[in-house]
C-alpha positions as CSV (number, residue, x, y, z in Angstrom):
1,M,106.2,-54.8,-106.8
2,E,109.7,-55.7,-107.7
3,T,110.9,-55.2,-111.3
4,D,113.4,-57.6,-112.8
5,V,115.9,-55.7,-114.9
6,N,117.3,-57.8,-117.8
7,K,120.6,-59.2,-116.5
8,A,121.9,-60.0,-120.0
9,F,121.4,-56.4,-121.1
10,L,123.1,-55.0,-118.0
11,S,126.1,-57.4,-118.5
12,M,126.4,-56.1,-122.0
13,L,127.1,-52.7,-120.5
14,E,130.2,-54.0,-118.7
15,T,132.6,-54.2,-121.7
16,P,136.0,-52.6,-121.3
17,W,135.5,-50.5,-124.4
18,L,132.3,-49.0,-123.1
19,K,133.8,-48.6,-119.6
20,K,136.6,-46.5,-121.2
21,Q,134.0,-44.4,-123.2
22,I,132.0,-43.7,-120.0
23,D,134.9,-43.0,-117.7
24,T,136.4,-40.4,-120.1
25,H,133.2,-38.6,-120.9
26,L,132.6,-35.1,-119.7
27,I,129.1,-35.7,-118.3
28,F,128.6,-39.4,-118.0
29,G,132.0,-40.0,-116.3
30,V,130.8,-37.8,-113.4
31,C,127.4,-39.7,-113.4
32,A,129.2,-43.0,-113.3
33,R,131.3,-42.0,-110.3
34,K,129.3,-39.6,-108.2
35,I,125.8,-38.6,-109.2
36,P,123.2,-41.1,-110.3
37,L,121.8,-40.3,-113.7
38,G,118.3,-41.2,-112.6
39,W,118.3,-38.3,-110.1
40,L,119.5,-35.9,-112.8
41,F,116.8,-37.1,-115.1
42,I,114.1,-36.7,-112.4
43,A,115.4,-33.2,-111.5
44,M,115.4,-32.0,-115.1
45,C,111.8,-33.2,-115.6
46,L,110.7,-31.4,-112.3
47,L,112.6,-28.2,-113.3
48,Y,110.8,-28.3,-116.7
49,L,107.4,-28.6,-114.9
50,C,108.3,-25.8,-112.5
51,Y,109.3,-23.6,-115.5
52,Q,105.9,-24.4,-117.1
53,V,104.1,-23.4,-113.9
54,W,106.2,-20.2,-113.7
55,A,105.9,-19.2,-117.4
56,N,102.2,-20.0,-117.8
57,E,100.9,-19.3,-114.3
58,G,99.1,-22.4,-113.3
59,T,99.3,-25.1,-110.7
60,F,102.0,-27.8,-110.6
61,W,99.4,-30.6,-110.8
62,G,97.6,-28.9,-113.6
63,H,100.7,-28.7,-115.7
64,L,101.6,-32.3,-114.8
65,S,98.3,-33.5,-116.2
66,N,98.9,-31.4,-119.4
67,N,102.4,-32.7,-119.7
68,A,101.9,-36.4,-119.2
69,E,105.2,-37.2,-120.9
70,C,107.0,-35.7,-118.0
71,L,105.3,-38.1,-115.7
72,F,106.4,-40.9,-118.0
73,F,110.0,-39.7,-117.8
74,I,109.9,-39.2,-114.0
75,I,108.8,-42.8,-113.7
76,G,111.6,-43.8,-116.1
77,G,114.1,-42.0,-113.8
78,F,112.9,-44.0,-110.8
79,Y,113.4,-47.2,-112.8
80,L,116.9,-46.0,-113.7
81,L,117.6,-45.6,-110.0
82,K,117.2,-49.4,-109.5
83,I,120.4,-50.2,-111.4
84,P,124.0,-49.2,-110.3
85,K,125.4,-45.7,-111.1
86,Y,127.8,-46.9,-113.8
87,Q,125.0,-48.8,-115.7
88,Q,122.8,-45.7,-115.4
89,A,125.5,-43.7,-117.0
90,A,126.1,-46.3,-119.7
91,V,122.4,-46.4,-120.6
92,G,122.3,-42.6,-120.8
93,W,125.5,-42.6,-122.9
94,W,123.9,-45.0,-125.4
95,V,120.7,-43.1,-125.5
96,V,122.4,-39.8,-126.1
97,K,124.7,-41.2,-128.8
98,G,121.7,-42.8,-130.6
99,V,119.6,-39.7,-130.4
100,L,122.5,-37.5,-131.7
101,I,123.0,-39.8,-134.7
102,L,119.3,-39.5,-135.5
103,I,119.1,-35.8,-135.1
104,C,122.4,-35.1,-137.0
105,F,121.4,-37.4,-139.8
106,A,118.0,-35.8,-140.1
107,G,119.6,-32.3,-140.0
108,L,122.0,-33.3,-142.7
109,I,119.3,-34.7,-145.0
110,N,116.2,-32.6,-144.2
111,Y,117.7,-29.2,-143.4
112,G,121.1,-29.4,-145.0
113,L,120.7,-31.2,-148.4
114,V,117.0,-30.2,-149.0
115,G,117.7,-26.7,-147.7
116,F,120.6,-26.2,-150.2
117,F,118.2,-27.2,-153.1
118,K,115.5,-24.9,-151.8
119,G,117.9,-22.0,-151.3
120,S,117.3,-21.8,-147.5
121,P,119.6,-19.2,-145.9
122,D,120.3,-21.5,-142.9
123,A,121.2,-24.7,-144.8
124,L,124.9,-24.1,-144.3
125,H,124.5,-23.5,-140.6
126,V,122.4,-26.6,-140.0
127,T,124.8,-28.7,-142.1
128,L,127.8,-27.5,-140.1
129,M,126.1,-28.0,-136.8
130,A,125.1,-31.6,-137.7
131,L,128.7,-32.3,-138.9
132,I,130.1,-30.9,-135.7
133,W,127.9,-32.9,-133.4
134,F,127.7,-36.2,-135.4
135,P,129.1,-38.9,-133.2
136,G,132.3,-40.4,-134.6
137,L,135.4,-38.7,-133.3
138,E,135.1,-40.1,-129.8
139,F,135.0,-43.6,-131.1
140,I,138.6,-43.4,-132.5
141,P,140.7,-45.2,-129.9
142,R,143.4,-42.6,-129.8
143,L,140.9,-39.8,-129.2
144,T,138.8,-41.6,-126.6
145,E,140.9,-40.2,-123.8
146,R,140.4,-36.7,-125.2
147,Q,136.5,-36.9,-125.3
148,K,136.2,-34.0,-122.8
149,F,138.2,-31.7,-125.0
150,I,136.2,-32.8,-128.1
151,T,133.0,-31.9,-126.3
152,I,134.3,-28.6,-125.2
153,A,135.5,-27.8,-128.7
154,R,132.1,-28.8,-130.1
155,V,130.3,-26.4,-127.7
156,S,132.9,-23.7,-128.5
157,L,132.3,-24.1,-132.2
158,S,128.5,-24.3,-131.8
159,I,128.1,-21.0,-130.0
160,P,129.2,-18.7,-132.8
161,L,127.5,-20.9,-135.3
162,L,124.2,-20.6,-133.4
163,I,124.6,-16.9,-133.3
164,L,125.1,-16.8,-137.1
165,W,122.2,-19.1,-137.6
166,Y,120.0,-16.9,-135.5
167,R,120.9,-13.9,-137.5
168,T,119.6,-15.5,-140.7
169,G,116.1,-14.7,-139.3
170,T,114.6,-18.1,-139.9
171,W,114.1,-18.8,-136.2
172,A,110.5,-18.2,-135.2
């Protein structure tokens, strides 16, 4: 059974602006040039299932039936493999940026703002983490070429912040 991928959607991914964003990205640039994102997606899902089997001592197929969402994502990874590597990376880039916006916005409102009013000890940590990872800097044309360094700086700032956040004792 052949699937017909929407050609208009895929042609939308061929803009010069997006090409520059993908090519200069730390992870998706490598995916666009060398490693198909679909295989990474499938491998991560299979590693998660293997971890579940190892941690909870069961069978692979038993955990696959309990984690049906993994099967959904594995099938999605195979559908990703039907399009070229660059377009896989572009889809992944859009998904990651969209999810980051939602998570950071939720962190700023739910944990940051509401946490400040409730007197939560980790409100400052969550607010800073959301501000660090909120997508925005990489869209400034002068900084697009330096996306790799922006990501490395975000990770470098996140490590001590996560340690401080963990020390507040609010992690279960």
